[in-house]
C-alpha positions in Angstrom: 51.0 126.7 63.1 53.8 124.2 62.1 52.9 120.4 62.6 51.8 120.4 66.0 48.1 118.6 66.3 45.8 121.4 67.2 44.6 122.4 70.6 40.9 123.1 71.1 42.0 126.5 72.6 43.7 127.8 69.6 42.1 130.6 68.0 40.2 129.6 64.5 41.3 131.1 61.1 38.5 133.4 60.8 38.9 134.6 64.0 42.9 135.5 63.7 42.0 137.1 59.9 40.3 139.7 62.4 43.0 140.2 65.0 46.2 139.4 63.4 46.0 143.1 61.8 46.3 144.2 65.3 49.0 142.1 66.6 51.3 142.6 63.8 51.4 145.9 64.0 52.0 146.0 67.4 55.1 143.4 67.1 56.0 145.8 64.6 56.3 148.7 66.8 58.0 146.5 69.2 62.1 147.8 70.4 64.2 146.7 72.8 66.4 143.6 73.5 65.0 140.6 71.6 62.8 141.9 69.7 64.5 142.3 66.2 64.9 138.7 65.4 60.9 137.4 65.2 61.9 134.0 65.7 58.3 132.5 66.9 55.4 132.6 64.8 52.8 135.1 66.2 49.6 133.1 66.1 51.7 130.6 68.0 52.5 133.3 70.4 48.5 134.1 70.3 47.8 130.5 71.1 49.7 130.0 73.9 48.6 132.8 75.8 44.6 131.5 75.3 45.8 128.0 76.2 46.9 129.2 79.9 44.1 131.5 79.6 41.7 128.1 78.9 43.7 125.6 81.2 44.6 128.1 84.1 48.6 126.1 84.1 51.5 127.9 85.5 53.4 129.9 82.2 56.0 127.3 83.0 54.3 124.5 82.2 53.5 125.4 78.8 53.5 122.1 76.4 56.8 122.1 74.5 55.4 122.8 71.3 54.5 126.0 72.2 57.4 129.2 71.6 59.3 129.1 75.5 57.1 130.2 78.6 59.6 133.1 78.9 58.3 134.4 75.6 55.1 134.2 75.8 54.6 135.7 78.9 56.3 138.3 78.0 54.6 139.1 74.8 51.0 138.8 77.1 52.2 141.1 79.8 53.4 143.5 77.6 50.3 143.6 75.2 48.3 144.0 78.8 50.2 147.1 79.9 50.5 149.1 76.7 46.4 148.3 76.0 46.7 145.8 72.9 44.6 143.5 74.5 42.4 145.8 75.0 42.3 146.9 72.0 41.6 144.1 70.5 38.7 143.2 72.8 37.1 146.5 71.8 37.6 145.8 68.0 35.5 142.2 68.6 33.1 143.6 70.9 32.4 146.8 68.1 32.1 143.9 65.5 30.1 141.4 67.2 27.7 144.8 68.2 27.5 146.2 64.6 26.9 142.4 63.4 23.7 142.3 65.6 22.7 145.9 64.0 23.6 147.8 67.8 25.9 151.1 67.6 29.4 150.0 68.1 29.5 151.9 72.0 26.7 150.8 74.1 24.3 153.7 75.2 24.0 152.1 78.7 25.4 150.3 81.7 24.4 148.3 84.6 26.0 147.7 87.6 25.4 145.0 89.9 26.1 145.0 93.7 25.4 142.2 96.4 25.6 142.7 99.9 25.9 139.6 102.8 24.7 140.5 105.9 26.7 140.4 109.2 26.1 140.9 112.8 25.3 144.6 113.8 26.5 143.7 117.3 30.0 143.5 115.7 32.1 146.2 115.5 32.7 147.4 111.4 36.3 147.1 111.8 36.2 143.7 112.8 33.5 143.3 109.4 36.2 142.9 106.8 34.4 146.3 105.2 37.0 147.9 103.1 37.2 151.5 104.2 37.9 153.0 100.9 34.2 151.9 99.8 31.2 154.3 99.7 31.4 156.3 103.6 27.4 155.4 104.1 26.7 151.6 103.2 24.2 148.7 104.9 26.8 146.2 107.3 27.7 143.5 105.4 30.6 142.5 103.3 30.1 144.1 99.6 30.6 142.3 96.3 29.8 145.6 94.3 32.1 145.9 90.9 31.9 149.9 90.7 32.6 151.7 87.4 36.1 154.0 88.4 34.2 157.3 87.5 30.6 156.4 89.2 31.4 158.5 92.3 32.6 155.3 94.2 35.7 156.0 97.1 37.1 152.4 95.8 40.2 153.2 94.0 41.9 150.1 92.6 40.7 147.3 90.6 38.7 144.0 92.9 41.7 141.3 93.5 39.8 139.2 91.4 40.7 140.8 88.2 44.3 141.2 88.9 44.8 137.5 89.6 44.1 136.1 86.6 47.2 137.7 85.3 49.9 135.8 87.4 50.9 132.1 87.9 47.9 130.3 90.1 50.8 129.0 92.7 51.5 132.9 93.4 47.7 133.9 94.1 47.7 133.5 97.6 50.9 135.2 98.2 49.8 138.1 96.2 46.1 138.2 97.7 48.0 138.5 101.1 49.8 141.3 100.0 47.3 143.4 98.4 44.7 142.8 101.0 46.1 145.7 103.6 45.4 147.7 100.5 41.9 147.2 100.4 41.3 147.4 104.3 43.5 150.7 104.9 42.1 153.1 106.8 43.0 156.1 104.1 44.2 156.3 100.6 47.5 157.3 101.6 47.6 154.1 103.7 46.8 152.2 100.5 48.8 153.7 98.2 51.7 152.6 100.2 50.5 149.1 101.0 50.5 148.6 97.3 53.9 150.8 96.4 55.4 147.7 98.6 53.2 145.4 96.5 54.7 146.8 92.9 58.3 146.6 94.6 58.4 143.0 95.3 56.1 142.1 92.5 56.3 144.7 89.7 58.7 142.9 87.7 57.6 139.9 87.6 53.8 141.0 87.0 54.3 144.3 85.6 50.6 144.2 84.1 49.0 143.9 87.8 50.9 147.1 88.7 49.5 148.5 85.1 46.0 147.6 85.9 46.0 149.1 89.3 47.5 152.5 88.1 45.4 152.5 85.2 42.0 151.7 87.2 42.9 154.1 89.9 41.1 157.6 90.1 42.8 159.9 92.7 40.4 161.6 95.1 
């Protein structure tokens, strides 16, 4: 890791031994401008990503003893977009389950939901209820997170899952732009709204666009 003092968010030697083969193989497959010269230590790039994840700081505020923030974010965004981060997550989950005597894949899942009552005397269009959710529901603002294959009509991932992939100073702007898509009256209108979002923010935050596209299930 070099001569710098360690941060509490740094990946341990034991954990790095588990995930290093995945990241090294992924890095070796990368092509394009700037990928030929491996200037920065791969473990330090992962440590920098973990530091941002743990502290919540904007990418450009990374301490100077890490690799450049643009390099770190490029690795993060591309790893999120092509599924590398998910593969590492699945690897660690499977190892944890096997260590506890379980099968790698769970046999069941639990869907949690919560509703907050609103007034029955107020029109649904004024209650903030997304019409892309289930067509029949109790009047209320739902916070249900439903799997994309359980028949729910909600097409995209919750905004709360998208915002962590952007710099904190952009959260309000992104949430404001995404909101019309979640409250659109038709699927076509929602897709149009998200296309507008992709045009504005897609280049800076490709991981958000990719997450939405992966979670979307056509009617």
